[in-house]
C-alpha positions in Angstrom: -32.0 61.3 13.3 -29.7 58.3 13.1 -27.8 57.4 10.0 -30.1 54.4 9.4 -33.2 56.6 9.8 -31.7 59.1 7.3 -31.0 56.4 4.8 -34.6 55.1 5.1 -36.2 58.6 4.8 -34.0 59.4 1.8 -34.8 56.1 0.1 -38.6 56.5 0.6 -38.6 60.2 -0.6 -36.4 59.4 -3.5 -38.6 56.5 -4.6 -41.7 58.7 -4.5 -39.8 61.5 -6.4 -39.0 58.9 -9.1 -42.6 58.0 -9.5 -43.7 61.6 -9.8 -40.9 62.5 -12.3 -41.6 59.4 -14.4 -45.3 60.3 -14.7 -44.3 63.8 -15.6 -41.9 62.9 -18.4 -44.2 60.2 -19.8 -47.0 62.7 -20.1 -44.7 65.0 -22.1 -43.8 62.2 -24.5 -47.3 60.8 -24.8 -48.8 64.2 -25.7 -46.0 64.9 -28.2 -46.6 61.5 -29.8 -50.3 62.2 -30.0 -49.5 65.5 -31.7 -47.3 64.0 -34.4 -43.8 63.7 -32.9 -42.5 60.2 -32.3 -39.0 61.2 -31.0 -39.8 60.2 -27.5 -41.1 56.8 -28.5 -38.1 56.2 -30.8 -35.7 57.1 -28.1 -37.3 54.8 -25.6 -38.7 57.5 -23.4 -42.4 56.8 -23.9 -42.4 54.5 -20.9 -43.2 54.4 -17.2 -39.9 52.7 -16.5 -38.0 55.2 -14.2 -34.6 54.1 -15.5 -35.3 55.5 -18.9 -35.7 59.0 -17.5 -32.7 59.2 -15.2 -30.2 62.1 -15.6 -26.9 61.7 -13.8 -26.9 65.1 -12.2 -30.6 66.2 -11.9 -31.9 62.8 -10.9 -29.0 61.3 -8.9 -26.7 63.9 -7.6 -29.0 66.8 -7.0 -31.6 65.0 -4.8 -28.8 63.6 -2.6 -27.0 66.9 -2.2 -30.3 68.7 -1.3 -31.1 66.0 1.2 -27.7 66.2 2.9 -27.5 70.0 2.8 -31.0 70.5 4.3 -30.5 67.9 7.1 -32.9 65.5 5.5 -35.8 68.0 5.2 -35.9 68.4 1.5 -35.5 66.1 -1.5 -36.0 67.4 -5.0 -34.7 66.7 -8.5 -35.6 66.4 -12.2 -35.7 63.8 -14.8 -33.9 63.9 -18.2 -36.1 66.0 -20.5 -38.0 64.1 -23.1 -36.6 64.9 -26.6 -39.1 66.8 -28.7 -38.8 67.6 -32.5 -41.1 70.5 -32.8 -40.9 70.5 -36.6 -42.7 67.1 -36.5 -45.7 68.5 -34.7 -48.9 69.2 -36.5 -49.0 72.8 -35.2 -45.7 73.6 -33.4 -46.8 77.0 -32.1 -49.9 75.6 -30.5 -48.7 72.1 -29.6 -45.7 73.4 -27.6 -48.2 74.7 -25.2 -49.9 71.4 -24.7 -46.7 69.5 -24.4 -45.4 72.0 -21.8 -48.6 71.7 -19.8 -48.8 67.9 -20.0 -46.2 67.1 -17.3 -47.6 69.5 -14.6 -51.2 68.5 -15.4 -50.2 64.8 -15.1 -48.8 65.5 -11.6 -51.8 67.5 -10.6 -54.0 64.7 -11.8 -52.0 62.1 -9.8 -52.2 64.3 -6.8 -56.0 64.6 -7.1 -56.3 60.8 -7.4 -54.2 60.4 -4.3 -56.4 62.9 -2.5 -59.4 60.8 -3.2 -57.7 57.9 -1.4 -57.9 59.9 1.9 -61.6 59.1 2.0 -60.6 55.5 2.7 -57.1 55.8 4.1 -56.2 57.9 7.2 -53.3 60.4 6.7 -51.9 58.9 9.9 -49.7 55.7 9.8 -47.4 54.4 7.2 -49.8 54.3 4.3 -51.0 57.9 5.0 -47.4 59.1 5.3 -46.5 57.6 1.9 -49.6 59.0 0.2 -49.2 62.5 1.7 -45.6 62.7 0.6 -46.3 61.4 -2.9 -49.1 63.9 -3.2 -46.8 66.7 -2.0 -44.0 65.8 -4.4 -46.4 65.8 -7.3 -47.8 69.2 -6.4 -44.3 70.6 -6.0 -43.2 69.3 -9.4 -46.4 70.7 -11.0 -46.2 74.2 -9.5 -42.5 74.5 -9.9 -42.5 73.5 -13.5 -45.3 76.0 -14.4 -43.0 78.9 -13.6 -42.1 80.5 -17.0 -38.4 80.3 -16.6 -36.1 78.2 -18.9 -35.8 75.3 -18.8 -39.0 74.7 -16.9 -42.3 73.7 -18.6 -43.8 77.1 -18.1 -41.2 78.6 -20.4 -42.5 76.3 -23.2 -46.0 77.5 -22.6 -44.9 81.1 -22.7 -43.0 80.5 -25.9 -46.1 79.2 -27.5 -48.1 82.3 -26.4 -45.5 84.9 -27.4 -45.2 86.2 -31.0 -42.7 84.2 -33.0 -39.8 86.7 -32.9 -40.1 87.2 -29.1 -40.5 83.4 -28.6 -37.2 82.7 -30.4 -35.3 85.3 -28.4 -36.8 84.0 -25.2 -35.9 80.4 -26.2 -32.3 81.4 -26.4 -32.3 81.8 -22.6 -32.5 78.1 -22.2 -28.8 77.7 -22.6 -28.5 79.6 -19.3 -31.2 77.5 -17.6 -29.1 76.1 -14.8 -27.8 79.6 -13.9 -31.3 81.0 -14.0 -32.7 78.3 -11.7 -29.8 78.7 -9.3 -30.4 82.4 -9.0 -34.1 81.8 -8.6 -33.5 79.4 -5.7 -30.7 81.5 -4.2 -33.0 84.5 -4.0 -35.3 82.4 -1.9 -38.1 82.4 -4.5 -38.9 78.7 -3.9 -39.9 79.6 -0.3 -41.5 82.9 -1.3 -43.4 81.8 -4.4 -43.5 78.1 -5.0 -44.1 76.8 -1.5 -47.1 79.1 -0.7 -48.7 77.9 -3.9 -48.0 74.3 -3.0 -49.6 74.8 0.4 -52.6 76.4 -1.1 -53.1 73.4 -3.5 -52.6 70.9 -0.7 -55.3 72.6 1.3 -57.7 72.5 -1.6 -56.9 68.8 -1.9 -57.5 68.3 1.8 -54.1 66.9 2.5 -51.2 67.5 4.8 -51.8 71.1 5.9 
């Protein structure tokens, strides 16, 4: 792959990743706002403008490093988490579950909508390539974030389900979130756990595999 081809592939993959991440974070903020917390709206995060959700490391540096280190095979990243004031929620213990699920469910919904387009658009060609990749990225974001490890959304869901004392202790692990995710990926759990689930969902949606 030439340098120009690499730049084009990265630009396309990164643009699709931004779309998926923006939808994900907007969903978190929208559900939180619906449940009584206006923090996301007040901080300018209740928007579909990707610029409002960019984090210097997770959104800019990490995708580029992953792309370069995998020889252009993999682009992944994360947006800046939407701020949530759980004390503003109507029912914090219950609402944290819905807020945590909102992002992954929004990505699954977008992936499903894209899959419907394949009834009218071939998966071959430029349009098909873009749609398959956008669908894949949304499924990866959804599945990955449902893992109950801090700081992923699945940890918020688990905290809402655990007894309060256990939830508070579990929540303290979030300060080590970067280390936990690094170990998770280093152990090859993305390939062993996340990717097989992504492939299964893609097959159900009738795309890509």
